[in-house]
ZARO-329873 format. One line per field, with one value per residue (C-alpha): x, y, z; residue in one letter. Coordinates in steps of 0.05 Angstrom, whole numbers, plus 32768, in hexadecimal, padded with zeros to 4 digits. Each point is the difference from the previous one (the first is absolute). Layout:
// residues N
east	[X / ...]
north	[Y / ...]
up	[Z / ...]
type	[a / ...]
This chain:
// residues 591
east	[8894 / 8010 / 803F / 800C / 802F / 7FC6 / 7FD4 / 8033 / 8001 / 7FB4 / 7FFD / 802D / 7FCA / 7FC5 / 7FE4 / 7FEA / 8006 / 7FCF / 8015 / 7FD5 / 800E / 7FFA / 802F / 801E / 801A / 7FF8 / 8003 / 7FE8 / 8031 / 7FCC / 7FF3 / 7FB7 / 7FE2 / 7FC8 / 8033 / 7FFC / 7FBB / 8020 / 8031 / 7FC6 / 7FD8 / 803A / 8008 / 7FB8 / 7FFE / 7FC6 / 7FFC / 7FF2 / 8004 / 8019 / 7FBF / 7FD7 / 8024 / 7FF8 / 7FB6 / 7FF6 / 8023 / 7FD4 / 7FC2 / 801B / 8004 / 7FB8 / 7FE8 / 8029 / 7FDE / 7FBB / 800F / 8018 / 8047 / 803F / 8032 / 8002 / 8024 / 8021 / 7FC7 / 7FCE / 8023 / 7FFF / 7FB7 / 7FF2 / 801C / 7FC7 / 7FF7 / 8036 / 8031 / 7FD0 / 8017 / 8049 / 7FF6 / 8024 / 803B / 8008 / 7FFA / 8034 / 802E / 7FFB / 8010 / 803D / 8016 / 7FFE / 8026 / 8036 / 8005 / 8009 / 8047 / 801A / 8010 / 804C / 7FFA / 7FD7 / 800C / 803E / 7FDA / 7FC6 / 802F / 801C / 7FBA / 7FF0 / 8040 / 7FF1 / 7FCB / 7FCC / 7FBE / 8006 / 7FC2 / 7FE9 / 7FC3 / 7FE6 / 7FC3 / 7FFA / 7FCE / 8032 / 7FF8 / 802F / 801A / 801F / 802A / 8015 / 8017 / 8026 / 8025 / 800F / 801B / 8032 / 8013 / 7FE2 / 7FDD / 7FB5 / 7FEC / 7FB8 / 7FD5 / 7FCA / 7FE3 / 7FC2 / 7FE1 / 8005 / 7FE9 / 7FCA / 801C / 8032 / 8034 / 7FE9 / 7FB7 / 7FF9 / 8040 / 7FDC / 8033 / 8030 / 7FCE / 8001 / 804C / 8002 / 7FCD / 8025 / 8045 / 7FE4 / 802B / 7FF1 / 7FF7 / 8038 / 8031 / 7FF7 / 8027 / 7FE1 / 802B / 7FE1 / 8004 / 7FB8 / 7FFA / 7FB5 / 7FF6 / 8045 / 800E / 7FC1 / 7FD2 / 8034 / 8008 / 7FB4 / 7FFC / 8037 / 803B / 8044 / 800D / 803D / 7FF5 / 802E / 8015 / 8028 / 8040 / 7FF7 / 7FB8 / 7FFA / 7FE5 / 7FBD / 8006 / 7FC9 / 800C / 8009 / 7FFA / 800D / 8049 / 800D / 7FDE / 802D / 803E / 7FF7 / 7FE1 / 8036 / 8030 / 7FD6 / 800E / 804B / 800C / 802E / 8033 / 7FFF / 8018 / 7FCF / 8010 / 8038 / 8013 / 7FEB / 7FBA / 7FFB / 8016 / 7FCD / 7FC6 / 800E / 803C / 7FEB / 7FB9 / 8018 / 8036 / 7FD1 / 7FCA / 8033 / 801D / 7FBB / 7FF3 / 8044 / 7FF1 / 7FBE / 8021 / 8036 / 7FCB / 7FDF / 8041 / 8021 / 803E / 803E / 8027 / 7FF1 / 8036 / 7FF3 / 8027 / 802B / 7FF2 / 7FB5 / 7FFB / 8027 / 7FC6 / 7FD9 / 8039 / 8006 / 7FB6 / 7FFF / 803A / 7FDA / 7FB9 / 7FE4 / 7FDF / 7FD1 / 8010 / 8041 / 8035 / 804A / 8019 / 8041 / 8014 / 8020 / 8036 / 7FF6 / 7FE3 / 7FF0 / 8046 / 8022 / 7FD7 / 8006 / 804B / 8002 / 7FD9 / 8030 / 8037 / 802A / 7FC7 / 7FC8 / 8027 / 7FE4 / 7FB9 / 800B / 801D / 7FBB / 7FFE / 8046 / 7FEF / 7FB9 / 7FF3 / 8045 / 7FEA / 8025 / 8035 / 804A / 801F / 8026 / 7FBF / 7FE3 / 8034 / 7FFF / 7FB7 / 800E / 803E / 8033 / 8040 / 8006 / 803F / 8032 / 7FEA / 8033 / 7FE3 / 7FB9 / 8016 / 801F / 7FBE / 7FDA / 7FDE / 8022 / 7FE4 / 7FE0 / 7FD6 / 7FB6 / 7FDD / 7FC2 / 7FD6 / 8029 / 803D / 7FDF / 8025 / 8043 / 7FF4 / 7FEB / 803F / 802A / 7FDD / 800A / 804A / 8004 / 7FD7 / 8037 / 8006 / 7FB5 / 7FFB / 8031 / 7FCD / 7FC9 / 8026 / 800C / 7FB6 / 7FEC / 802F / 7FE7 / 7FB7 / 800B / 8023 / 7FCB / 7FC7 / 8025 / 800A / 7FB6 / 7FF1 / 7FDE / 8009 / 7FE4 / 7FB4 / 7FF9 / 7FC1 / 8017 / 7FD8 / 8026 / 7FE2 / 8004 / 7FD7 / 7FF7 / 7FF8 / 8010 / 801D / 8044 / 8026 / 7FDD / 800F / 8049 / 8003 / 7FE2 / 802F / 803C / 7FEF / 7FEA / 8048 / 8003 / 7FBE / 7FBB / 7FD8 / 7FB9 / 7FFF / 7FC0 / 8001 / 7FD4 / 7FF9 / 7FDF / 7FEA / 800B / 7FF4 / 7FD9 / 8029 / 8006 / 8048 / 7FE9 / 7FC7 / 8032 / 802F / 7FC8 / 7FF7 / 8043 / 8005 / 7FD5 / 7FEC / 7FC9 / 7FF3 / 7FD9 / 7FEB / 7FE4 / 7FC3 / 7FDF / 800A / 7FFA / 7FEC / 8027 / 7FFF / 8018 / 8035 / 801B / 8001 / 8029 / 8030 / 8004 / 8015 / 802D / 803D / 7FDA / 7FEC / 8048 / 8016 / 7FD6 / 801C / 8049 / 803A / 8035 / 8037 / 8017 / 7FE9 / 801C / 8023 / 8026 / 8022 / 8047 / 801C / 8044 / 7FEE / 7FD8 / 7FC4 / 7FD8 / 8007 / 7FD2 / 8021 / 7FDD / 7FF9 / 8003 / 7FEA / 8025 / 7FE4 / 7FEF / 7FC5 / 7FFF / 7FE1 / 7FD9 / 8018 / 7FED / 7FBC / 7FF2 / 8015 / 7FCD / 7FCA / 8011 / 8000 / 7FBB / 7FE6 / 801A / 7FE2 / 7FBD / 8002 / 8010 / 7FC7 / 7FD0 / 8006 / 7FFA / 7FC0 / 7FE4 / 8007 / 7FDE / 7FC4 / 7FF7 / 8008 / 7FF1 / 801D / 8019 / 8048 / 7FE7 / 7FDA / 803C / 802D / 7FCD / 8020 / 803D / 7FD6 / 7FD5 / 803D / 8025 / 7FC6 / 7FE3 / 8043 / 8003 / 8048 / 8017 / 7FEE / 802A / 8041 / 802A / 7FEE / 800A / 8047 / 8015 / 8032 / 8028 / 7FD6 / 800E / 8049 / 7FF8 / 7FEB / 802B / 8037 / 8031 / 7FE4 / 7FBD / 7FD5 / 7FBE / 7FC7 / 7FD0 / 7FC6 / 802D / 800B / 7FDA / 8015]
north	[8908 / 804A / 8018 / 803C / 801D / 7FFD / 8023 / 8039 / 8006 / 8003 / 8035 / 802D / 8004 / 8007 / 8042 / 7FE3 / 7FC0 / 7FDB / 7FCB / 7FC9 / 7FFD / 7FB9 / 7FCC / 8034 / 8040 / 7FE3 / 7FB8 / 7FD9 / 7FCD / 7FC9 / 7FC5 / 8016 / 8044 / 7FDD / 7FE0 / 8044 / 7FEA / 7FC4 / 802F / 802D / 7FC4 / 7FEB / 8046 / 8000 / 7FB5 / 7FF5 / 7FB9 / 7FFE / 804B / 7FF9 / 7FDF / 8032 / 803A / 7FE1 / 7FF5 / 8048 / 801A / 7FD6 / 801B / 8047 / 7FF6 / 7FE7 / 803D / 802D / 7FE4 / 8007 / 8049 / 800F / 8010 / 7FE8 / 7FF4 / 7FEB / 8022 / 7FE3 / 801A / 7FDD / 7FBE / 8007 / 8016 / 7FB9 / 7FE1 / 7FE8 / 7FD6 / 7FFF / 8029 / 8039 / 8023 / 7FFB / 801C / 8042 / 7FE0 / 7FCB / 8032 / 802E / 7FC5 / 7FE9 / 8046 / 8004 / 7FB9 / 800E / 8041 / 7FDB / 7FC9 / 8029 / 800D / 8024 / 7FCE / 7FFE / 7FF0 / 803F / 8034 / 801E / 8006 / 8021 / 8033 / 800E / 800C / 8031 / 8026 / 8002 / 8036 / 7FD7 / 7FF1 / 7FC2 / 7FE1 / 7FC1 / 7FDC / 7FC7 / 7FD4 / 7FFB / 8005 / 8026 / 804C / 8031 / 8014 / 7FBB / 800B / 8045 / 7FE4 / 7FC6 / 8031 / 802F / 7FC9 / 7FED / 8049 / 7FFD / 8038 / 8003 / 7FFD / 8007 / 7FC4 / 7FDE / 7FCD / 7FD8 / 8004 / 804D / 8007 / 7FCA / 7FE4 / 7FCA / 7FE9 / 7FB8 / 8004 / 8032 / 8027 / 8040 / 8012 / 800A / 8030 / 802A / 8000 / 8016 / 8038 / 801C / 7FFD / 8021 / 7FD5 / 7FD1 / 7FB9 / 7FE5 / 8032 / 7FE0 / 7FC1 / 7FD4 / 7FCD / 7FC6 / 7FB7 / 7FEA / 7FE8 / 8010 / 8041 / 801F / 7FEB / 7FEA / 8034 / 8038 / 7FF2 / 7FFB / 8048 / 8016 / 8003 / 7FE2 / 7FC7 / 7FDC / 7FBC / 7FFD / 7FBB / 7FF8 / 7FD8 / 7FDA / 7FE9 / 7FD5 / 7FBA / 7FF6 / 7FC3 / 7FD1 / 8001 / 804A / 8026 / 804A / 7FF5 / 7FD7 / 8034 / 8035 / 7FD5 / 7FF3 / 8043 / 802B / 7FEF / 802C / 803E / 7FF1 / 7FE3 / 8038 / 7FEC / 7FB4 / 7FE0 / 7FCF / 7FB6 / 800E / 7FDF / 8041 / 7FFA / 7FB8 / 8015 / 8038 / 7FD4 / 7FC1 / 8002 / 8041 / 7FEB / 7FBC / 8020 / 8035 / 7FCD / 7FD2 / 803A / 8013 / 7FB8 / 7FFC / 8040 / 7FE3 / 7FBF / 8027 / 8024 / 7FBF / 7FDE / 803D / 7FFA / 8027 / 7FFC / 7FEE / 7FDF / 8003 / 7FC3 / 8006 / 7FFC / 7FFB / 803B / 8032 / 8023 / 7FFE / 8023 / 8034 / 8010 / 8003 / 8032 / 802A / 8003 / 7FF8 / 7FBD / 800A / 7FD0 / 7FE5 / 7FFA / 800C / 7FDB / 7FEE / 7FDF / 7FBF / 7FE1 / 7FB6 / 7FC1 / 7FB8 / 7FF0 / 8031 / 7FEC / 7FB6 / 8005 / 8028 / 7FC8 / 7FC9 / 7FE6 / 7FC1 / 7FDD / 800A / 8003 / 7FBE / 8018 / 8037 / 7FD6 / 7FFC / 804C / 8006 / 7FD3 / 801A / 801A / 7FE9 / 7FDB / 801F / 8022 / 7FEF / 7FED / 8042 / 8026 / 7FD9 / 8020 / 8044 / 800A / 7FFC / 802B / 7FC8 / 7FFF / 7FBD / 7FD5 / 8006 / 7FE6 / 7FC7 / 7FE8 / 8003 / 7FDA / 7FCA / 7FF9 / 7FF9 / 8043 / 802B / 803B / 7FD4 / 7FDA / 8011 / 7FEB / 7FD4 / 7FDA / 7FC0 / 8023 / 8019 / 7FCF / 8011 / 804B / 7FF9 / 7FD7 / 8037 / 8037 / 7FD9 / 7FF7 / 804B / 8015 / 8024 / 8033 / 8006 / 8009 / 803A / 8025 / 7FEB / 801C / 8041 / 8005 / 7FF1 / 8036 / 8031 / 7FF3 / 800B / 8042 / 8014 / 7FF5 / 8025 / 803B / 8001 / 8002 / 7FBD / 7FE0 / 7FCF / 8003 / 8029 / 7FF4 / 7FFE / 7FFB / 7FDD / 8015 / 7FD1 / 7FF4 / 7FB6 / 7FC6 / 7FC8 / 8025 / 7FE0 / 8042 / 8011 / 7FBA / 8008 / 8045 / 7FE9 / 7FC5 / 802C / 8034 / 7FCF / 7FFC / 804D / 8018 / 7FEA / 802D / 7FFA / 7FFA / 800B / 7FEE / 802C / 7FE7 / 8016 / 7FB8 / 7FBC / 7FC1 / 7FD6 / 7FC1 / 7FC9 / 8014 / 8048 / 7FE8 / 7FDA / 803C / 802E / 7FD4 / 801A / 8045 / 803E / 800A / 8028 / 8010 / 8037 / 7FD0 / 7FBD / 7FD5 / 802A / 8042 / 7FE7 / 7FB9 / 7FC0 / 8000 / 8049 / 7FF8 / 7FC4 / 8028 / 8036 / 7FCB / 7FE0 / 8043 / 8012 / 8010 / 803A / 8019 / 7FFC / 8028 / 803B / 7FFA / 7FF9 / 802F / 801E / 7FDB / 7FB8 / 7FC9 / 8003 / 7FC1 / 8018 / 8037 / 801B / 8011 / 8019 / 8049 / 8027 / 8004 / 7FC2 / 7FF3 / 7FCD / 7FCC / 7FFB / 7FC8 / 801C / 7FBE / 7FD7 / 8017 / 803F / 8026 / 8036 / 8041 / 7FE0 / 8031 / 803C / 7FE1 / 7FF1 / 8047 / 801A / 7FD3 / 801C / 8048 / 7FF6 / 7FE1 / 8039 / 8033 / 7FDC / 8001 / 804A / 8013 / 7FCE / 801C / 8047 / 7FED / 7FD7 / 8039 / 802E / 7FD5 / 7FD9 / 7FBC / 7FC5 / 7FBC / 7FC0 / 7FE9 / 7FC7 / 8031 / 802C / 7FC5 / 7FE3 / 8018 / 7FD4 / 7FC5 / 8003 / 800C / 7FC2 / 7FD0 / 8010 / 7FED / 8045 / 8008 / 7FCA / 802E / 803B / 8003 / 8022 / 7FC9 / 7FC9 / 8019 / 7FFA / 7FC8 / 7FDF / 8024 / 7FCD / 7FFE / 7FC0 / 7FD9 / 8025 / 7FDB / 800E / 7FC1 / 801F / 803E / 8002 / 802E / 801B / 7FD2 / 7FC2 / 8009 / 7FD0 / 800A]
up	[8536 / 7FFE / 8024 / 802C / 7FCC / 7FCF / 8033 / 8004 / 7FB5 / 7FFC / 8036 / 7FD6 / 7FCB / 8031 / 8019 / 8044 / 8027 / 802D / 8032 / 801E / 804A / 801D / 7FE3 / 7FD3 / 8020 / 8046 / 8019 / 803C / 801B / 7FF9 / 7FD1 / 7FFA / 8013 / 8026 / 802F / 8023 / 8018 / 8024 / 8022 / 8015 / 801A / 802C / 801B / 8018 / 800F / 7FD0 / 7FE4 / 7FB5 / 7FF7 / 7FB9 / 7FEA / 8027 / 7FDF / 7FBB / 800C / 8017 / 7FC1 / 7FD3 / 8024 / 7FF8 / 7FB5 / 7FFF / 8026 / 7FD2 / 7FC2 / 801F / 8011 / 7FBA / 8014 / 7FDC / 8039 / 8049 / 8039 / 803D / 802C / 7FD2 / 800D / 804B / 7FFF / 7FEA / 8040 / 802B / 803E / 8036 / 7FD5 / 7FF2 / 8040 / 7FE9 / 7FBA / 800C / 8024 / 7FCA / 7FC7 / 801F / 800D / 7FB8 / 7FE7 / 802E / 7FEE / 7FB6 / 800C / 8027 / 7FCB / 7FC1 / 7FE9 / 7FC1 / 7FC9 / 7FFB / 7FB6 / 7FF0 / 8035 / 7FE0 / 7FBE / 8025 / 801E / 7FBB / 7FE4 / 8038 / 7FF2 / 7FB5 / 8007 / 7FDC / 8023 / 802D / 8020 / 8025 / 7FE5 / 802B / 8009 / 804B / 8038 / 802B / 7FFD / 7FE0 / 8044 / 8006 / 7FC1 / 8016 / 8043 / 7FDE / 7FD4 / 803A / 802E / 7FCB / 7FF0 / 7FBA / 7FDA / 800C / 7FB7 / 7FE8 / 8011 / 7FD8 / 8031 / 7FEF / 8046 / 7FFE / 7FB8 / 8000 / 7FBE / 7FF0 / 7FCF / 8002 / 7FEA / 7FC6 / 8009 / 8010 / 8035 / 7FC6 / 7FE0 / 8040 / 7FFE / 7FB7 / 800D / 803C / 7FDF / 7FC2 / 7FD3 / 7FC6 / 801B / 7FD5 / 801F / 8044 / 8013 / 8035 / 8025 / 8026 / 8010 / 7FF0 / 7FB9 / 7FFD / 8026 / 7FF6 / 7FB8 / 7FDB / 801E / 7FFB / 7FB6 / 7FF8 / 801A / 7FD0 / 802F / 7FF4 / 8031 / 801D / 8020 / 803D / 8018 / 803F / 7FF7 / 8042 / 8009 / 803F / 7FF7 / 8021 / 802E / 8012 / 804B / 8006 / 8042 / 800D / 8013 / 7FC2 / 7FD5 / 801E / 7FFB / 7FB5 / 7FF0 / 8020 / 7FC8 / 7FD2 / 802A / 8005 / 7FBB / 7FEA / 8036 / 7FF5 / 7FBF / 7FE1 / 8003 / 8032 / 8041 / 8022 / 7FE2 / 8018 / 8045 / 8001 / 7FE9 / 8027 / 802F / 8022 / 8011 / 801B / 802B / 801C / 800F / 8021 / 8029 / 801A / 8013 / 8023 / 8027 / 8018 / 8015 / 8025 / 8028 / 8012 / 8015 / 8021 / 7FD4 / 8014 / 7FBF / 7FB8 / 7FD6 / 7FB5 / 7FEA / 7FC2 / 7FC8 / 8007 / 802F / 7FD6 / 7FE0 / 8041 / 8023 / 7FC8 / 8004 / 804C / 7FFD / 7FCD / 801D / 8046 / 800B / 803C / 8039 / 7FE4 / 8038 / 7FF7 / 7FC4 / 7FDC / 7FC0 / 8018 / 7FD6 / 8009 / 7FE0 / 800C / 7FE9 / 802E / 803D / 7FF2 / 7FFB / 8040 / 8023 / 7FE9 / 802D / 800B / 8026 / 7FCE / 7FBE / 7FE6 / 800C / 7FCD / 7FC8 / 7FDD / 8000 / 7FE3 / 7FC5 / 7FF4 / 7FBB / 7FEA / 7FC1 / 7FC4 / 802A / 8002 / 8044 / 7FFE / 7FF9 / 803B / 802D / 7FDF / 8010 / 804B / 7FFC / 800A / 7FD7 / 7FDC / 8003 / 7FC8 / 7FBC / 8003 / 8042 / 7FE5 / 7FC2 / 802B / 8025 / 7FBF / 800C / 7FCC / 7FD9 / 7FCC / 8033 / 8000 / 8040 / 7FFC / 8033 / 7FF6 / 801D / 8040 / 802C / 7FE0 / 8008 / 8048 / 800F / 7FE1 / 8027 / 8041 / 7FF1 / 7FF1 / 803C / 8025 / 7FC8 / 7FFD / 804B / 7FFD / 7FD6 / 8030 / 803C / 7FDB / 7FF0 / 8047 / 801B / 7FCC / 800F / 804B / 7FF3 / 7FCE / 8031 / 8036 / 7FD1 / 7FF2 / 804B / 8000 / 8044 / 8032 / 8000 / 7FC0 / 7FD7 / 7FB8 / 7FC0 / 7FC8 / 7FBD / 7FC5 / 7FC2 / 800E / 7FF5 / 8032 / 803B / 7FFA / 8005 / 8042 / 801A / 7FEE / 8020 / 8041 / 8003 / 7FF2 / 8035 / 8036 / 801A / 8007 / 801B / 8014 / 7FD1 / 7FE8 / 7FB4 / 7FD8 / 7FB6 / 7FD3 / 7FB9 / 7FC0 / 7FF4 / 801F / 7FD8 / 8033 / 7FF3 / 8034 / 8011 / 800C / 802B / 802B / 8002 / 8018 / 803D / 801A / 7FE1 / 7FFE / 7FB7 / 7FDE / 7FB7 / 7FDE / 7FC9 / 8018 / 7FF5 / 8036 / 7FDC / 7FB9 / 7FF3 / 7FFF / 7FB4 / 7FF9 / 8036 / 7FDA / 7FBF / 8021 / 8019 / 7FBB / 7FE3 / 803B / 7FD6 / 7FE0 / 8045 / 8017 / 7FC3 / 8018 / 8046 / 7FEB / 800A / 7FD2 / 8024 / 8001 / 8030 / 8046 / 8018 / 803D / 8028 / 7FFB / 8044 / 7FEB / 800D / 8033 / 7FD2 / 7FF3 / 7FB6 / 7FDE / 7FD5 / 7FBC / 7FCF / 7FB9 / 7FE3 / 7FCD / 7FBE / 7FDB / 801E / 7FCA / 8017 / 8039 / 8037 / 7FD5 / 7FF0 / 8049 / 8012 / 7FCE / 801F / 8045 / 7FE7 / 7FE2 / 8040 / 802B / 7FCF / 8006 / 804C / 8002 / 7FD1 / 801E / 8047 / 7FE6 / 7FDB / 8039 / 8031 / 7FCE / 7FEC / 8041 / 7FDF / 802D / 7FED / 801F / 7FF6 / 7FD4 / 7FD3 / 7FF9 / 7FED / 7FD0 / 7FBE / 800B / 8018 / 7FC2 / 7FD3 / 8017 / 800A / 7FBB / 7FE1 / 7FDD / 8018 / 7FCF / 7FC6 / 8018 / 7FD7 / 8036 / 8031 / 7FCD / 7FF5 / 8049 / 8008 / 8038 / 8034 / 8037 / 8013 / 8029 / 7FC3 / 7FCD / 7FDB / 7FC8 / 7FE1 / 7FEF / 7FF9 / 8025 / 7FEC / 8033 / 7FEE / 8008 / 804B / 802D / 8048]
type	[m / e / t / l / s / e / l / r / e / r / f / e / s / a / s / a / i / s / f / d / f / f / d / t / l / f / l / r / p / l / c / d / p / e / d / a / f / d / i / l / g / r / q / f / d / i / e / g / f / r / l / l / r / q / t / a / q / a / e / a / f / s / r / m / h / r / a / g / r / r / e / i / r / l / k / d / i / y / a / c / f / n / g / p / l / s / s / r / r / k / a / l / m / r / a / e / y / e / l / e / l / s / l / v / r / p / n / p / e / l / i / d / f / f / l / e / t / v / q / s / g / k / p / v / v / i / t / s / d / m / y / l / p / g / s / f / f / s / e / a / l / r / q / h / d / l / a / n / v / p / l / f / i / s / s / d / r / d / d / t / k / r / d / k / g / r / l / f / d / i / l / v / a / e / l / g / l / a / p / e / a / i / l / h / v / g / d / n / k / h / s / d / v / f / m / a / k / q / r / g / l / s / a / f / h / y / t / h / s / r / v / p / s / v / k / r / h / r / n / p / a / t / s / v / a / l / g / m / l / r / t / h / a / a / r / i / a / p / n / s / g / e / e / l / g / f / l / y / g / g / p / a / a / v / g / f / l / e / w / i / a / e / r / c / r / q / d / s / i / d / r / v / l / f / l / s / r / d / g / y / v / l / n / e / i / a / q / t / v / t / i / p / g / l / p / r / f / a / y / f / f / g / s / r / i / a / f / t / l / a / a / m / n / e / r / n / f / c / d / f / l / p / f / l / v / s / g / a / d / g / l / s / p / f / e / l / l / e / r / i / g / v / t / p / p / a / c / a / v / m / d / d / l / g / l / g / q / d / v / v / i / n / t / r / q / t / e / l / i / e / d / f / l / y / a / y / r / w / e / i / l / k / v / c / r / r / n / r / r / g / l / f / n / y / l / h / k / l / d / i / h / e / g / s / r / v / a / l / i / d / v / g / w / r / g / t / t / q / e / a / f / e / l / a / v / s / d / f / y / n / i / e / v / y / g / y / y / f / c / l / n / q / s / p / d / l / m / a / r / r / q / n / h / r / m / w / a / m / l / s / p / e / s / l / s / e / r / m / a / k / k / v / y / d / n / r / v / a / v / e / m / f / f / s / a / p / h / h / s / i / i / g / f / d / t / h / s / e / d / i / k / p / v / e / d / k / g / r / n / d / i / g / e / l / p / e / f / v / n / d / l / c / q / g / a / v / a / f / a / r / h / y / y / d / l / r / s / t / v / g / l / k / a / t / p / l / e / i / a / w / p / l / i / e / f / v / t / s / g / d / w / h / a / v / p / s / l / a / q / v / k / n / f / d / a / w / a / s / s / r / n / r / d / m / r / l / a / e / y / r / k]
């Protein structure tokens, strides 16, 4: 594969240069150019428009051959629309022209080189096989403040590169140069390379460094989500956390936010709380772009651990012993207390109890551990009281009061965090809590929980299928990775100052560069959201929340995430289960 540095060297020895336009000098932020027909069909609410448009183009080629011409024009294609759409030909044709104009963007990999060639003083032209007229290319150059170089467009010249290469003959004749003195740059191996060389020109085969993968279950929003990387590739490092966030985390977060906004309208929500850490990227995006219909929102430092501890007291302590020992296999007794923010007894005391540093908890010791926790409950309850006081002050500071309708936003999966939150605040206020989730797992315990709590999920057997929803749940740790935050897990609230400071659990083992990697994921997701909303307003893209989020759904359910080195390197992601006794890789977590 030839490099851009080689292209610059070859230009030095050329007398003139010709650029192909589509997929070379300019790009569409789509997986496939014909995905534009799907966007157009949705704009006009025409079912199956893509096929109708393809059929009309095929008929236009047939008529072209019968008439002895060598190229079709946009008006020729729309002249082939019959039946109910015949009366809408002009409107559709104009809309396609405008849509294509709004989609095309200068290729960040080539545009600087193009500007250098224009400044060189050598002839620079654009040579393109396309049914759009030359006026389109002039407008595209003008709207991006680029020089309006000479155009050799097949629809205007009635000759092509692809068939016999005679468009190159016209180019050679008008430039008045020897064919070999002209360098043509294009992405199509046949028309831009083989045919150019056939007509005596020098040719450079351009290959984009970031070609979007064409997915089986593609929709317009997915096409845009994956295709947009091409038009922003220069700003996002390949194989980086930012690239992953742009491709998968951003679409999922935007889709989820749009779904949340719609639910908020239906439920007349007063305040949205993006629960840490799952809500971090949602909050960042909502602060960056306007999500229509989203009420007042805040990033809410809290967790199932913090809320459960706030709900514990002397009367119900024993009811929470199963929670305190959950996921304790492999931990030391010291770590069991550290993960809830409780200072352990002195080492000598723990040794006397047979619970020293060298002890590794297993299921056979559950009774012993529960007896120890019960005996140590007064120290644990000090932390619980602090958390309860901190939570009350926190809600007051957020202006959440009696009768508030609050949406608690979480990724999933069983609704236990919402249950803990409602239990903890029940002593303070009578507020209406609505749980909005990316996905719920539909297990029997969740079904029972939903009888007493308001819970809805964007992904469920109703919106996907039972099989797909289960696959999302089975790969939930990958989903959580994209909705994580560049700070540690929250396990409580510090009330020793006027400000409410969250208490973090840093975990008990090395997490490497996890915060930096998560920050990159978030930055990529926010960048996606910003560019997505800009593009959507320009092209009039219509999509459902599920369609927008589909890249992540497909990425995790296909298992493709297992093959990504940067994700495979993530370790000790879950502070609750982390221990100095072991390292846990991302794929090992089963929550």
